[in-house]
ZALUM-752844 format. One record per residue: z, y, x of N, C-alpha, C in turn; residue number from 1; residue in three letters. Coordinates in steps of 0.1 Angstrom, whole numbers, plus 5000, padded with zeros to 4 digits. Last residue first. Layout:
BEGIN
n.pz:Z | n.py:Y | n.px:X | ca.pz:Z | ca.py:Y | ca.px:X | c.pz:Z | c.py:Y | c.px:X | resi:NUM | resn:ALA
...
***
This chain:
BEGIN
n.pz:3196 | n.py:8020 | n.px:7833 | ca.pz:3207 | ca.py:8022 | ca.px:7822 | c.pz:3220 | c.py:8029 | c.px:7826 | resi:94 | resn:UNK
n.pz:3162 | n.py:8024 | n.px:7836 | ca.pz:3174 | ca.py:8027 | ca.px:7841 | c.pz:3185 | c.py:8029 | c.px:7831 | resi:93 | resn:UNK
n.pz:3132 | n.py:8007 | n.px:7841 | ca.pz:3142 | ca.py:8011 | ca.px:7831 | c.pz:3155 | c.py:8013 | c.px:7839 | resi:92 | resn:UNK
n.pz:3101 | n.py:8017 | n.px:7855 | ca.pz:3113 | ca.py:8010 | ca.px:7857 | c.pz:3124 | c.py:8014 | c.px:7846 | resi:91 | resn:UNK
n.pz:3065 | n.py:8016 | n.px:7854 | ca.pz:3079 | ca.py:8023 | ca.px:7850 | c.pz:3091 | c.py:8013 | c.px:7853 | resi:90 | resn:UNK
n.pz:3042 | n.py:8016 | n.px:7881 | ca.pz:3048 | ca.py:8011 | ca.px:7869 | c.pz:3062 | c.py:8018 | c.px:7868 | resi:89 | resn:UNK
n.pz:3031 | n.py:8025 | n.px:7905 | ca.pz:3027 | ca.py:8033 | ca.px:7892 | c.pz:3032 | c.py:8028 | c.px:7880 | resi:88 | resn:UNK
n.pz:3037 | n.py:8015 | n.px:7929 | ca.pz:3027 | ca.py:8008 | ca.px:7921 | c.pz:3025 | c.py:8015 | c.px:7908 | resi:87 | resn:UNK
n.pz:3054 | n.py:8032 | n.px:7944 | ca.pz:3043 | ca.py:8024 | ca.px:7950 | c.pz:3033 | c.py:8016 | c.px:7941 | resi:86 | resn:UNK
n.pz:3071 | n.py:8044 | n.px:7927 | ca.pz:3062 | ca.py:8051 | ca.px:7933 | c.pz:3051 | c.py:8043 | c.px:7941 | resi:85 | resn:UNK
n.pz:3080 | n.py:8037 | n.px:7894 | ca.pz:3080 | ca.py:8032 | ca.px:7908 | c.pz:3068 | c.py:8037 | c.px:7916 | resi:84 | resn:UNK
n.pz:3093 | n.py:8063 | n.px:7874 | ca.pz:3082 | ca.py:8056 | ca.px:7879 | c.pz:3086 | c.py:8050 | c.px:7893 | resi:83 | resn:UNK
n.pz:3119 | n.py:8057 | n.px:7849 | ca.pz:3114 | ca.py:8064 | ca.px:7862 | c.pz:3102 | c.py:8055 | c.px:7866 | resi:82 | resn:UNK
n.pz:3138 | n.py:8063 | n.px:7820 | ca.pz:3127 | ca.py:8056 | ca.px:7827 | c.pz:3123 | c.py:8064 | c.px:7839 | resi:81 | resn:UNK
n.pz:3159 | n.py:8077 | n.px:7810 | ca.pz:3160 | ca.py:8062 | ca.px:7809 | c.pz:3149 | c.py:8054 | c.px:7815 | resi:80 | resn:UNK
n.pz:3181 | n.py:8102 | n.px:7812 | ca.pz:3170 | ca.py:8096 | ca.px:7817 | c.pz:3170 | c.py:8082 | c.px:7817 | resi:79 | resn:UNK
n.pz:3190 | n.py:8125 | n.px:7788 | ca.pz:3192 | ca.py:8112 | ca.px:7793 | c.pz:3179 | c.py:8109 | c.px:7799 | resi:78 | resn:UNK
n.pz:3187 | n.py:8159 | n.px:7799 | ca.pz:3184 | ca.py:8150 | ca.px:7789 | c.pz:3186 | c.py:8135 | c.px:7795 | resi:77 | resn:UNK
n.pz:3209 | n.py:8186 | n.px:7811 | ca.pz:3201 | ca.py:8175 | ca.px:7813 | c.pz:3199 | c.py:8164 | c.px:7802 | resi:76 | resn:UNK
n.pz:3207 | n.py:8218 | n.px:7800 | ca.pz:3215 | ca.py:8205 | ca.px:7799 | c.pz:3204 | c.py:8194 | c.px:7802 | resi:75 | resn:UNK
n.pz:3194 | n.py:8240 | n.px:7827 | ca.pz:3195 | ca.py:8235 | ca.px:7812 | c.pz:3202 | c.py:8223 | c.px:7812 | resi:74 | resn:UNK
n.pz:3191 | n.py:8244 | n.px:7853 | ca.pz:3203 | ca.py:8251 | ca.px:7847 | c.pz:3204 | c.py:8246 | c.px:7832 | resi:73 | resn:UNK
n.pz:3186 | n.py:8211 | n.px:7869 | ca.pz:3183 | ca.py:8226 | ca.px:7863 | c.pz:3196 | c.py:8231 | c.px:7857 | resi:72 | resn:UNK
n.pz:3186 | n.py:8191 | n.px:7896 | ca.pz:3195 | ca.py:8194 | ca.px:7885 | c.pz:3192 | c.py:8210 | c.px:7882 | resi:71 | resn:UNK
n.pz:3161 | n.py:8168 | n.px:7907 | ca.pz:3167 | ca.py:8181 | ca.px:7908 | c.pz:3174 | c.py:8184 | c.px:7895 | resi:70 | resn:UNK
n.pz:3169 | n.py:8136 | n.px:7917 | ca.pz:3164 | ca.py:8145 | ca.px:7908 | c.pz:3171 | c.py:8158 | c.px:7909 | resi:69 | resn:UNK
n.pz:3162 | n.py:8105 | n.px:7934 | ca.pz:3167 | ca.py:8118 | ca.px:7934 | c.pz:3162 | c.py:8128 | c.px:7924 | resi:68 | resn:UNK
n.pz:3160 | n.py:8069 | n.px:7935 | ca.pz:3154 | ca.py:8082 | ca.px:7932 | c.pz:3163 | c.py:8092 | c.px:7931 | resi:67 | resn:UNK
n.pz:3150 | n.py:8041 | n.px:7951 | ca.pz:3160 | ca.py:8050 | ca.px:7951 | c.pz:3155 | c.py:8064 | c.px:7947 | resi:66 | resn:UNK
n.pz:3128 | n.py:8024 | n.px:7951 | ca.pz:3136 | ca.py:8024 | ca.px:7940 | c.pz:3146 | c.py:8034 | c.px:7938 | resi:65 | resn:UNK
n.pz:3118 | n.py:8028 | n.px:7976 | ca.pz:3109 | ca.py:8030 | ca.px:7966 | c.pz:3117 | c.py:8031 | c.px:7953 | resi:64 | resn:UNK
n.pz:3139 | n.py:8019 | n.px:7992 | ca.pz:3136 | ca.py:8032 | ca.px:7993 | c.pz:3126 | c.py:8036 | c.px:7981 | resi:63 | resn:UNK
n.pz:3138 | n.py:7991 | n.px:7988 | ca.pz:3149 | ca.py:7998 | ca.px:7983 | c.pz:3146 | c.py:8013 | c.px:7982 | resi:62 | resn:UNK
n.pz:3104 | n.py:7983 | n.px:7980 | ca.pz:3114 | ca.py:7985 | ca.px:7990 | c.pz:3126 | c.py:7992 | c.px:7982 | resi:61 | resn:UNK
n.pz:3089 | n.py:7956 | n.px:7960 | ca.pz:3092 | ca.py:7971 | ca.px:7962 | c.pz:3104 | c.py:7973 | c.px:7970 | resi:60 | resn:UNK
n.pz:3083 | n.py:7930 | n.px:7953 | ca.pz:3082 | ca.py:7936 | ca.px:7966 | c.pz:3085 | c.py:7950 | c.px:7970 | resi:59 | resn:UNK
n.pz:3083 | n.py:7923 | n.px:7927 | ca.pz:3093 | ca.py:7919 | ca.px:7935 | c.pz:3093 | c.py:7924 | c.px:7950 | resi:58 | resn:UNK
n.pz:3070 | n.py:7935 | n.px:7899 | ca.pz:3069 | ca.py:7931 | ca.px:7911 | c.pz:3082 | c.py:7929 | c.px:7917 | resi:57 | resn:UNK
n.pz:3075 | n.py:7950 | n.px:7873 | ca.pz:3062 | ca.py:7941 | ca.px:7874 | c.pz:3059 | c.py:7936 | c.px:7889 | resi:56 | resn:UNK
n.pz:3098 | n.py:7964 | n.px:7869 | ca.pz:3094 | ca.py:7955 | ca.px:7860 | c.pz:3082 | c.py:7945 | c.px:7864 | resi:55 | resn:UNK
n.pz:3115 | n.py:7970 | n.px:7901 | ca.pz:3107 | ca.py:7973 | ca.px:7889 | c.pz:3102 | c.py:7962 | c.px:7881 | resi:54 | resn:UNK
n.pz:3152 | n.py:7961 | n.px:7906 | ca.pz:3136 | ca.py:7960 | ca.px:7910 | c.pz:3128 | c.py:7967 | c.px:7898 | resi:53 | resn:UNK
n.pz:3175 | n.py:7972 | n.px:7900 | ca.pz:3175 | ca.py:7961 | ca.px:7909 | c.pz:3161 | c.py:7958 | c.px:7915 | resi:52 | resn:UNK
n.pz:3175 | n.py:8007 | n.px:7899 | ca.pz:3175 | ca.py:7995 | ca.px:7894 | c.pz:3173 | c.py:7984 | c.px:7904 | resi:51 | resn:UNK
n.pz:3200 | n.py:8031 | n.px:7906 | ca.pz:3189 | ca.py:8023 | ca.px:7912 | c.pz:3189 | c.py:8011 | c.px:7905 | resi:50 | resn:UNK
n.pz:3206 | n.py:8063 | n.px:7890 | ca.pz:3209 | ca.py:8048 | ca.px:7891 | c.pz:3197 | c.py:8040 | c.px:7897 | resi:49 | resn:UNK
n.pz:3199 | n.py:8091 | n.px:7910 | ca.pz:3197 | ca.py:8084 | ca.px:7897 | c.pz:3201 | c.py:8068 | c.px:7900 | resi:48 | resn:UNK
n.pz:3217 | n.py:8118 | n.px:7923 | ca.pz:3210 | ca.py:8105 | ca.px:7927 | c.pz:3209 | c.py:8097 | c.px:7913 | resi:47 | resn:UNK
n.pz:3209 | n.py:8153 | n.px:7918 | ca.pz:3217 | ca.py:8139 | ca.px:7916 | c.pz:3208 | c.py:8127 | c.px:7919 | resi:46 | resn:UNK
n.pz:3214 | n.py:8185 | n.px:7932 | ca.pz:3206 | ca.py:8174 | ca.px:7929 | c.pz:3215 | c.py:8162 | c.px:7927 | resi:45 | resn:UNK
n.pz:3231 | n.py:8205 | n.px:7933 | ca.pz:3217 | ca.py:8209 | ca.px:7930 | c.pz:3210 | c.py:8197 | c.px:7927 | resi:44 | resn:UNK
n.pz:3259 | n.py:8203 | n.px:7940 | ca.pz:3256 | ca.py:8204 | ca.px:7925 | c.pz:3241 | c.py:8205 | c.px:7922 | resi:43 | resn:UNK
n.pz:3266 | n.py:8201 | n.px:7965 | ca.pz:3263 | ca.py:8214 | ca.px:7961 | c.pz:3263 | c.py:8216 | c.px:7945 | resi:42 | resn:UNK
n.pz:3266 | n.py:8174 | n.px:7968 | ca.pz:3278 | ca.py:8179 | ca.px:7967 | c.pz:3278 | c.py:8194 | c.px:7963 | resi:41 | resn:UNK
n.pz:3239 | n.py:8170 | n.px:7969 | ca.pz:3246 | ca.py:8165 | ca.px:7956 | c.pz:3259 | c.py:8172 | c.px:7955 | resi:40 | resn:UNK
n.pz:3233 | n.py:8181 | n.px:7992 | ca.pz:3227 | ca.py:8189 | ca.px:7979 | c.pz:3235 | c.py:8184 | c.px:7968 | resi:39 | resn:UNK
n.pz:3244 | n.py:8163 | n.px:8008 | ca.pz:3249 | ca.py:8175 | ca.px:8009 | c.pz:3245 | c.py:8184 | c.px:7997 | resi:38 | resn:UNK
n.pz:3227 | n.py:8141 | n.px:8002 | ca.pz:3242 | ca.py:8140 | ca.px:7998 | c.pz:3248 | c.py:8154 | c.px:8000 | resi:37 | resn:UNK
n.pz:3204 | n.py:8149 | n.px:8014 | ca.pz:3204 | ca.py:8147 | ca.px:8000 | c.pz:3219 | c.py:8148 | c.px:7996 | resi:36 | resn:UNK
n.pz:3211 | n.py:8146 | n.px:8040 | ca.pz:3209 | ca.py:8159 | ca.px:8036 | c.pz:3210 | c.py:8160 | c.px:8021 | resi:35 | resn:UNK
n.pz:3216 | n.py:8119 | n.px:8042 | ca.pz:3228 | ca.py:8127 | ca.px:8045 | c.pz:3223 | c.py:8141 | c.px:8041 | resi:34 | resn:UNK
n.pz:3191 | n.py:8107 | n.px:8033 | ca.pz:3203 | ca.py:8106 | ca.px:8026 | c.pz:3214 | c.py:8116 | c.px:8029 | resi:33 | resn:UNK
n.pz:3176 | n.py:8116 | n.px:8057 | ca.pz:3171 | ca.py:8123 | ca.px:8043 | c.pz:3185 | c.py:8120 | c.px:8034 | resi:32 | resn:UNK
n.pz:3187 | n.py:8099 | n.px:8075 | ca.pz:3188 | ca.py:8113 | ca.px:8078 | c.pz:3184 | c.py:8120 | c.px:8065 | resi:31 | resn:UNK
n.pz:3180 | n.py:8074 | n.px:8065 | ca.pz:3193 | ca.py:8077 | ca.px:8065 | c.pz:3194 | c.py:8092 | c.px:8068 | resi:30 | resn:UNK
n.pz:3151 | n.py:8074 | n.px:8065 | ca.pz:3158 | ca.py:8073 | ca.px:8052 | c.pz:3172 | c.py:8077 | c.px:8053 | resi:29 | resn:UNK
n.pz:3135 | n.py:8098 | n.px:8087 | ca.pz:3139 | ca.py:8084 | ca.px:8085 | c.pz:3150 | c.py:8085 | c.px:8072 | resi:28 | resn:UNK
n.pz:3107 | n.py:8120 | n.px:8078 | ca.pz:3120 | ca.py:8118 | ca.px:8081 | c.pz:3126 | c.py:8105 | c.px:8079 | resi:27 | resn:UNK
n.pz:3085 | n.py:8130 | n.px:8068 | ca.pz:3084 | ca.py:8123 | ca.px:8080 | c.pz:3097 | c.py:8121 | c.px:8088 | resi:26 | resn:UNK
n.pz:3082 | n.py:8142 | n.px:8043 | ca.pz:3089 | ca.py:8150 | ca.px:8055 | c.pz:3087 | c.py:8144 | c.px:8067 | resi:25 | resn:UNK
n.pz:3065 | n.py:8124 | n.px:8029 | ca.pz:3063 | ca.py:8138 | ca.px:8028 | c.pz:3069 | c.py:8147 | c.px:8040 | resi:24 | resn:UNK
n.pz:3078 | n.py:8098 | n.px:8035 | ca.pz:3063 | ca.py:8102 | ca.px:8038 | c.pz:3060 | c.py:8117 | c.px:8037 | resi:23 | resn:UNK
n.pz:3103 | n.py:8103 | n.px:8024 | ca.pz:3102 | ca.py:8099 | ca.px:8038 | c.pz:3087 | c.py:8102 | c.px:8041 | resi:22 | resn:UNK
n.pz:3098 | n.py:8110 | n.px:7997 | ca.pz:3103 | ca.py:8121 | ca.px:8008 | c.pz:3102 | c.py:8116 | c.px:8020 | resi:21 | resn:UNK
n.pz:3091 | n.py:8085 | n.px:7988 | ca.pz:3081 | ca.py:8095 | ca.px:7987 | c.pz:3085 | c.py:8106 | c.px:7996 | resi:20 | resn:UNK
n.pz:3114 | n.py:8070 | n.px:7993 | ca.pz:3103 | ca.py:8067 | ca.px:8000 | c.pz:3092 | c.py:8078 | c.px:7999 | resi:19 | resn:UNK
n.pz:3132 | n.py:8082 | n.px:7974 | ca.pz:3135 | ca.py:8084 | ca.px:7989 | c.pz:3123 | c.py:8081 | c.px:7997 | resi:18 | resn:UNK
n.pz:3114 | n.py:8096 | n.px:7947 | ca.pz:3119 | ca.py:8084 | ca.px:7954 | c.pz:3123 | c.py:8089 | c.px:7969 | resi:17 | resn:UNK
n.pz:3120 | n.py:8125 | n.px:7926 | ca.pz:3112 | ca.py:8118 | ca.px:7936 | c.pz:3120 | c.py:8106 | c.px:7943 | resi:16 | resn:UNK
n.pz:3117 | n.py:8151 | n.px:7903 | ca.pz:3123 | ca.py:8138 | ca.px:7908 | c.pz:3114 | c.py:8132 | c.px:7916 | resi:15 | resn:UNK
n.pz:3107 | n.py:8179 | n.px:7905 | ca.pz:3116 | ca.py:8173 | ca.px:7895 | c.pz:3123 | c.py:8162 | c.px:7898 | resi:14 | resn:UNK
n.pz:3091 | n.py:8190 | n.px:7921 | ca.pz:3086 | ca.py:8176 | ca.px:7917 | c.pz:3096 | c.py:8173 | c.px:7905 | resi:13 | resn:UNK
n.pz:3103 | n.py:8216 | n.px:7927 | ca.pz:3088 | ca.py:8215 | ca.px:7922 | c.pz:3085 | c.py:8202 | c.px:7917 | resi:12 | resn:UNK
n.pz:3129 | n.py:8208 | n.px:7935 | ca.pz:3127 | ca.py:8216 | ca.px:7924 | c.pz:3113 | c.py:8217 | c.px:7918 | resi:11 | resn:UNK
n.pz:3121 | n.py:8191 | n.px:7957 | ca.pz:3126 | ca.py:8184 | ca.px:7945 | c.pz:3125 | c.py:8194 | c.px:7934 | resi:10 | resn:UNK
n.pz:3111 | n.py:8210 | n.px:7975 | ca.pz:3102 | ca.py:8200 | ca.px:7970 | c.pz:3107 | c.py:8193 | c.px:7958 | resi:9 | resn:UNK
n.pz:3132 | n.py:8227 | n.px:7978 | ca.pz:3122 | ca.py:8233 | ca.px:7972 | c.pz:3113 | c.py:8220 | c.px:7965 | resi:8 | resn:UNK
n.pz:3151 | n.py:8210 | n.px:7992 | ca.pz:3155 | ca.py:8217 | ca.px:7979 | c.pz:3142 | c.py:8220 | c.px:7972 | resi:7 | resn:UNK
n.pz:3136 | n.py:8204 | n.px:8014 | ca.pz:3139 | ca.py:8193 | ca.px:8005 | c.pz:3142 | c.py:8199 | c.px:7991 | resi:6 | resn:UNK
n.pz:3136 | n.py:8230 | n.px:8026 | ca.pz:3125 | ca.py:8225 | ca.px:8022 | c.pz:3126 | c.py:8212 | c.px:8012 | resi:5 | resn:UNK
n.pz:3163 | n.py:8235 | n.px:8029 | ca.pz:3156 | ca.py:8243 | ca.px:8020 | c.pz:3144 | c.py:8237 | c.px:8016 | resi:4 | resn:UNK
n.pz:3166 | n.py:8215 | n.px:8050 | ca.pz:3175 | ca.py:8214 | ca.px:8037 | c.pz:3168 | c.py:8222 | c.px:8027 | resi:3 | resn:UNK
n.pz:3152 | n.py:8223 | n.px:8071 | ca.pz:3148 | ca.py:8212 | ca.px:8064 | c.pz:3155 | c.py:8211 | c.px:8050 | resi:2 | resn:UNK
n.pz:3145 | n.py:8257 | n.px:8076 | ca.pz:3154 | ca.py:8249 | ca.px:8076 | c.pz:3149 | c.py:8236 | c.px:8065 | resi:1 | resn:UNK
***
């Protein structure tokens, strides 16, 4: 089942953008969002705040900046940076 595959992918990666998951699974963004929302409701995944853009460019797609993170059993540390998948730069999240 694809939901289990997404769950396994995020548990191993820790965090991934929607664009990264689109490429990995070959699934449209809207379909992925639906499955990710189901994992969010189950308390296994969280959607990270989406920055307006990364620091060094203006051409990142919205899917490149939409990040999801696996929720571990340990207390989550405050996340203040995430990597822009298309350029390898960091973006600040507040």
